[in-house]
C-alpha positions in Angstrom: 0.0 0.0 0.0 2.9 2.4 0.8 4.4 1.8 -2.7 1.0 2.7 -4.3 0.7 5.8 -2.2 4.2 6.8 -3.1 3.5 6.6 -6.8 0.4 8.6 -6.4 -2.0 5.8 -7.2 -3.5 5.5 -3.8 -4.3 8.3 -1.3 -3.7 6.3 2.0 -5.1 9.2 4.2 -8.4 9.4 2.4 -8.7 5.9 0.8 -11.2 4.8 -1.7 -10.2 1.3 -1.2 -7.7 -1.0 0.6 -6.6 -4.6 1.0 -4.8 -6.3 3.8 -4.2 -9.9 4.9 -3.0 -12.1 7.7 -2.0 -15.6 8.4 -1.6 -17.2 11.9 -0.6 -20.8 13.0 -0.9 -21.8 16.6 0.2 -25.2 18.0 -0.5 -26.3 21.5 0.5 -29.3 23.7 -0.6 -30.4 27.1 1.2 -33.1 29.2 -0.8 -35.7 31.2 -2.8 -34.3 34.2 -4.5 -35.8 37.3 -8.2 -36.6 37.2 -10.4 -38.6 39.6 -12.6 -39.5 36.9 -13.2 -38.8 33.2 -16.5 -38.9 31.3 -18.2 -40.7 34.2 -21.2 -42.8 33.7 -21.3 -42.3 29.9 -20.9 -38.5 29.9 -18.8 -37.1 27.0 -17.5 -33.7 27.8 -14.4 -34.3 29.8 -11.0 -33.0 28.9 -9.0 -36.1 28.2 -6.2 -36.5 30.8 -3.6 -38.1 28.4 -1.1 -35.9 26.5 -2.6 -34.2 23.5 -1.7 -31.7 20.7 -3.9 -29.0 19.1 -3.5 -26.6 16.2 -5.3 -23.9 14.3 -4.3 -22.3 11.0 -6.1 -19.2 9.6 -5.5 -17.0 6.7 -7.7 -13.8 6.1 -8.1 -11.3 3.3 -9.6 -7.9 4.3 -11.1 -5.8 1.6 -12.5 -2.4 2.1 -14.0 0.1 -0.4 -15.6 3.5 -0.1 -19.2 3.5 -1.7 -20.2 7.2 -1.4 -19.8 10.0 1.2 -19.7 8.4 4.6 -20.4 5.0 3.2 -18.0 2.0 3.4 -18.1 -1.7 2.6 -16.0 -4.5 4.0 -15.5 -8.1 3.0 -13.2 -10.7 4.8 -12.9 -14.2 3.4 -11.1 -16.6 5.7 -9.7 -20.1 5.6 -9.6 -22.1 8.8 -8.0 -25.5 9.6 -8.1 -26.8 13.3 -7.6 -29.7 15.6 -8.7 -28.9 19.2 -7.9 -30.6 22.5 -10.5 -33.2 23.4 -12.9 -32.1 20.6 -13.1 -28.7 22.3 -14.6 -30.3 25.4 -13.7 -30.1 29.1 -12.6 -26.5 29.6 -15.1 -23.7 30.7 -13.8 -20.3 30.0 -10.1 -21.3 29.9 -10.0 -22.6 26.2 -6.2 -22.2 25.4 -6.5 -20.8 21.8 -9.1 -18.2 21.1 -9.0 -19.1 17.3 -10.6 -22.5 17.9 -14.2 -22.8 16.6 -16.9 -25.3 17.2 -17.4 -27.5 14.3 -14.1 -26.8 12.4 -12.0 -29.6 11.0 -8.5 -30.4 9.9 -9.4 -29.9 6.2 -9.0 -26.1 5.4 -12.6 -24.6 4.9 -13.1 -21.2 3.2 -16.0 -18.9 4.4 -16.7 -15.3 4.6 -16.1 -14.1 8.1 -17.4 -10.6 7.5 -19.5 -8.8 4.8 -21.0 -5.5 6.0 -21.6 -1.9 5.2 -21.0 1.1 7.4 -22.5 4.6 7.1 -21.2 7.6 9.0 -22.9 10.9 9.6 -20.7 13.7 11.0 -21.9 16.3 13.4 -18.7 18.3 13.9 -16.3 18.5 16.8 -12.6 17.8 16.2 -10.9 15.7 13.6 -10.4 12.0 14.4 -7.7 10.5 12.1 -8.2 6.7 11.4 -5.3 5.1 9.9 -5.5 2.5 7.1 -5.8 -1.0 8.4 -7.8 -4.3 8.6 -11.6 -3.4 8.2 -10.7 0.3 8.4 -10.2 2.7 5.4 -7.8 5.5 6.1 -9.9 8.6 6.6 -10.9 11.4 8.9 -14.1 11.4 11.0 -15.8 14.0 13.1 -15.4 13.3 17.0 -19.2 13.8 17.0 -20.7 11.3 14.5 -23.5 8.7 14.2 -22.5 5.3 12.7 -24.7 2.5 11.4 -23.4 -0.9 10.5 -25.3 -3.7 8.9 -24.4 -7.2 7.6 -22.4 -10.2 8.7 -19.7 -9.5 11.3 -18.3 -10.5 14.8 -20.1 -8.3 17.4 -16.5 -8.1 18.9 -15.6 -5.9 16.0 -17.6 -3.1 17.6 -18.3 -4.0 21.2 -15.7 -4.7 23.9 -12.8 -4.3 21.6 -9.6 -6.0 22.6 -7.5 -4.3 25.3 -5.3 -1.4 23.9 -6.5 -2.2 20.3 -3.8 -4.9 20.1 -4.8 -7.4 17.5 -5.9 -10.5 19.3 -3.5 -12.6 17.1 -0.7 -10.6 18.6 -1.9 -10.7 22.2 -2.8 -13.3 24.9 -3.7 -16.7 23.6 -6.5 -17.7 25.9 -10.2 -17.3 24.9 -11.3 -15.3 28.1 -9.0 -12.4 27.1 -10.7 -12.1 23.8 -13.8 -10.6 25.7 -15.7 -11.4 28.9 -15.9 -15.2 29.5 -19.4 -14.9 30.6 -20.5 -12.8 27.6 -22.6 -15.3 25.8 -23.0 -13.0 22.7 -25.3 -14.5 20.1 -23.4 -15.9 17.1 -22.9 -18.9 15.1 -20.4 -21.7 16.0 -17.6 -19.6 14.4 -18.3 -16.6 16.3 -20.0 -14.5 13.6 -23.5 -13.0 13.3 -25.9 -11.1 11.0 -27.5 -8.0 12.3 -27.1 -4.3 12.9 -25.1 -1.9 15.1 -25.6 1.8 15.9 -22.9 3.8 17.4 -23.0 7.5 18.7 -19.7 9.1 19.4 -19.6 12.5 21.2 -16.0 13.5 21.8 -14.8 11.3 24.7 -18.0 9.4 25.0 -19.6 6.6 22.9 -22.8 4.5 23.2 -23.5 1.4 21.1 -26.6 -0.6 20.4 -26.7 -3.8 18.5 -29.1 -6.7 17.7 -27.6 -9.9 16.2 -28.7 -13.4 15.1 -28.4 -16.5 17.4 -27.8 -20.0 16.3 -30.8 -22.1 15.5 -29.6 -24.7 18.0 -27.1 -23.9 20.8 -23.5 -23.9 19.7 -24.1 -24.8 16.0 -23.3 -23.2 12.7 -26.8 -22.4 11.1 -28.3 -19.2 12.4 -31.9 -18.0 12.7 -33.1 -14.9 11.0 -36.3 -14.2 12.8 -34.8 -11.3 14.7 -38.2 -10.3 16.0 -38.5 -13.7 17.8 -35.0 -14.8 18.7 -32.1 -12.3 19.0 -29.1 -11.1 20.9 -29.3 -7.4 22.2 -26.4 -5.5 23.6 -25.7 -2.0 24.8 -22.3 -0.5 25.7 -21.4 2.9 27.1 -17.7 4.0 26.8 -15.7 6.9 28.1 -12.1 7.7 27.2 -9.9 9.7 29.7 -6.4 10.6 30.5 -4.7 10.2 33.9 -1.3 11.8 34.4 -1.1 12.3 30.6 -1.8 8.5 30.0 -4.8 7.3 28.1 -7.4 5.1 29.5 -10.8 3.7 28.7 -13.9 2.5 30.8 -16.8 0.6 29.3 -20.0 -0.9 30.7 -21.6 -3.6 28.6 -25.1 -5.3 29.1 -26.6 -8.0 26.9 -30.0 -9.7 26.7 -30.6 -12.8 24.6 -33.8 -14.3 23.7 -33.0 -17.8 22.2 -34.4 -21.3 22.1 -32.5 -22.7 25.1 -32.9 -24.9 28.1 -32.9 -23.8 31.8 -30.9 -26.0 34.2 -33.6 -26.2 36.8 -36.3 -27.2 34.2 -34.1 -30.0 32.9 -33.5 -31.5 36.4 -37.3 -31.1 37.2 -38.2 -32.9 34.0 -35.9 -35.8 34.7 -36.9 -36.1 38.3 -40.6 -36.2 37.3 -39.8 -38.8 34.5 -36.5 -40.6 34.3 -37.2 -41.6 30.9 -36.6 -37.9 29.8 -32.8 -38.4 30.1 -29.7 -37.7 28.0 -30.1 -40.7 25.9 -33.7 -40.5 24.7 -34.3 -37.0 23.6 -35.6 -37.0 19.9 -34.6 -33.5 19.2 -31.1 -31.6 19.1 -28.9 -32.8 21.9 -25.1 -33.2 22.6 -25.0 -37.0 22.3 -24.4 -37.9 25.9 -24.5 -41.6 26.7 -25.4 -41.1 30.3 -28.9 -42.7 30.7 -29.3 -41.6 34.3 -28.8 -37.8 33.7 -31.0 -34.9 32.8 -30.7 -33.2 29.5 -31.4 -29.7 28.3 -32.8 -30.9 25.1 -36.1 -31.8 26.7 -36.8 -28.3 28.0 -35.7 -25.9 25.2 -38.1 -23.1 24.6 -37.8 -19.3 24.2 -35.8 -18.1 27.2 -34.1 -15.0 28.1 -30.4 -14.7 29.2 -28.9 -11.4 30.6 -25.6 -10.1 31.8 -23.7 -7.0 32.6 -20.0 -6.3 32.7 -17.4 -3.7 33.3 -14.1 -3.2 31.4 -11.3 -0.8 32.1 -7.7 -0.2 30.6 -5.1 2.3 31.5 -1.6 3.0 30.1 0.9 3.4 32.7 4.0 4.1 30.5 4.8 4.2 26.9 3.4 1.0 25.4 2.6 -0.5 28.7 -0.9 -0.9 30.1 -3.1 -2.8 32.6 -6.7 -3.9 32.0 -9.4 -5.7 33.8 -12.9 -7.2 33.0 -15.7 -8.6 35.1 -19.2 -9.8 34.1 -22.2 -11.4 35.9 -24.7 -13.3 33.8 -27.9 -14.8 35.2 -26.6 -18.4 35.1 -30.0 -20.0 34.5 -29.8 -21.1 30.9 -27.4 -23.2 28.9 -24.5 -21.6 26.9 -25.8 -20.8 23.4 -22.7 -19.4 21.6 -19.6 -18.7 23.8 -18.3 -20.3 27.0 -20.0 -22.2 29.8 -18.9 -19.5 32.3 -21.8 -17.8 34.3 -19.6 -15.2 36.1 -16.1 -14.2 35.1 -13.3 -11.7 36.1 -10.0 -11.2 34.4 -7.0 -8.8 34.7 -3.7 -8.6 33.1 -0.9 -6.3 31.6 0.3 -5.9 28.0 3.5 -4.3 26.8 5.4 -3.4 23.7 9.1 -3.6 23.9 9.9 0.2 23.8 11.9 -0.1 27.1 14.2 -2.8 25.9 14.6 -1.4 22.4 12.4 -4.0 20.8 9.5 -1.7 19.9 7.6 -4.3 17.8 7.8 -7.1 20.3 4.7 -7.7 22.5 4.4 -9.5 25.9 1.8 -9.9 28.4 0.3 -11.8 31.4 -3.3 -12.4 32.3 -5.3 -14.2 35.0 -8.9 -15.3 34.4 -11.3 -16.4 37.1 -14.7 -18.1 36.2 -17.6 -19.4 38.2 -20.9 -21.4 37.4 -24.2 -20.9 39.2 -25.6 -23.2 41.7 -28.3 -24.4 39.3 -25.7 -25.1 36.6 -23.5 -27.0 39.1 -26.4 -29.1 40.2 -27.3 -30.0 36.6 -23.6 -31.0 36.1 -23.4 -33.0 39.4 -26.4 -35.2 38.1 -24.4 -36.0 35.0 -25.9 -33.4 32.6 -23.7 -31.9 29.9 -23.8 -28.5 28.0 -22.1 -27.4 24.9 -18.5 -27.6 26.4 -18.4 -29.3 29.9 -19.9 -32.2 31.8 -17.6 -34.8 33.4 -20.5 -37.0 34.7 -20.0 -35.6 38.2 -18.5 -32.4 39.7 -17.0 -31.0 43.0 -17.8 -27.3 42.1 -15.0 -24.8 42.2 -13.7 -21.6 40.6 -12.0 -22.3 37.3 -8.8 -20.2 37.1 -6.1 -19.7 34.4 -2.9 -18.0 34.0 -1.6 -16.9 30.5 1.9 -15.6 29.9 3.5 -15.0 26.5 6.2 -13.2 24.6 6.1 -12.4 20.9 9.3 -11.7 19.0 9.1 -9.4 15.8 11.3 -11.4 13.4 10.7 -9.0 10.5 8.5 -5.9 10.1 5.3 -7.9 9.7 6.2 -11.4 11.1 6.0 -12.3 14.7 6.9 -15.7 16.7 5.3 -16.2 20.0 5.7 -18.6 23.0 3.0 -19.1 25.6 2.4 -21.0 28.9 -1.0 -21.5 30.5 -2.0 -23.2 33.7 -5.6 -24.1 34.3 -6.8 -24.9 37.8 -10.1 -26.8 38.3 -10.9 -27.3 34.5 -14.7 -27.2 33.8 -15.2 -25.7 37.3 -14.3 -29.2 38.8 -11.9 -29.6 41.7 -11.7 -33.3 41.1 -9.7 -32.7 38.0 -6.5 -30.9 37.0 -4.4 -28.8 37.1 -3.6 -28.6 33.5 -0.5 -27.2 31.9 -0.6 -26.0 28.3 2.3 -24.9 26.1 1.8 -23.1 22.8 3.6 -21.3 19.9 2.3 -19.0 17.3 3.6 -17.7 14.0 1.7 -14.6 12.7 2.2 -12.6 9.6 0.5 -9.6 8.0 0.6 -8.2 4.5 
């Protein structure tokens, strides 16, 4: 792009189009870990205690074009190949690689991750310069503006953006640092949705509203488009500030989903009233558990509401060094529909670029995530039930905690090699299993 700009063929400060790309390969390995039981009584969602390897490979092309005054369109085709640990089962929020998706396979698959339009109406204020980048044309906006987005996207493109605007593929590896682990945002099994977002920016303040499509069945790829009946709503309030000359941001996010899901207490009550309504006999969508003496959510799915509220804060403390924290509470009454099995989560950490040690394009960080499930969720699991990710056949309920530490070395201007260590205590909120150690490496390039 710089070559084109230098030749006068492309105005990178007021772009009519751009094109970027990325590729990322992440390989993970866990050694054997202790477990009092695994997939007890025919349950199917335990993390296997034997040594395992996992990988993901992604390649993405980001295309942007200006349509008219204030109008932009973006398309991002992507290729994914993956092999998760234990078929992506047995971890609550502490999934070691945020690139893992439900339903992916080792054979590379092409799909469009994003295809959306964005319209901006300016209302004055001061100039806000946006540099050319992935899903962003180089341009200048008013600090007071109204923005509408419609199409296919990840809701995390607009809500609860990653700490310090660091590309997740250059940051912490673990899934709970992508967003709140308890944020069950409506999406398909890959994490993408159809819908609309409205944003109002007013100098240092911003408010966002969004409605997006949930999956037809929990944690599956097909989505439902009856947005008047089933939907995921979210609202976010954001304020940017400066403390001692250092930038910071505070956000409050609330979500409300209306989806075809099951409540834990309803599943237990149905099983206790009629043991024939167990995990092996449901004629509708179910997770395939072989535990004939356990309740199952498939018997009680109906339109249910799930809500949650979270608080995020980030603060730079020196050049290229910042700290962040997130915490969210969801109601914990209904099954996970799209994200993780966590009902309440809290995370905190620090990220740094290597200015202090003369490696300005290196990135390092450390994060700790804590997760809990509700009493109703734990009782359902104790009786042998499973949800989209967890269910060992029994449980000794406990807080799931994970540590994530990484360092990313910039090999060339747009190529990074990273090493990562994670330790997960009480995997799947079960004190009878673990701890688990996971080691990963990542190669990431941009063009």
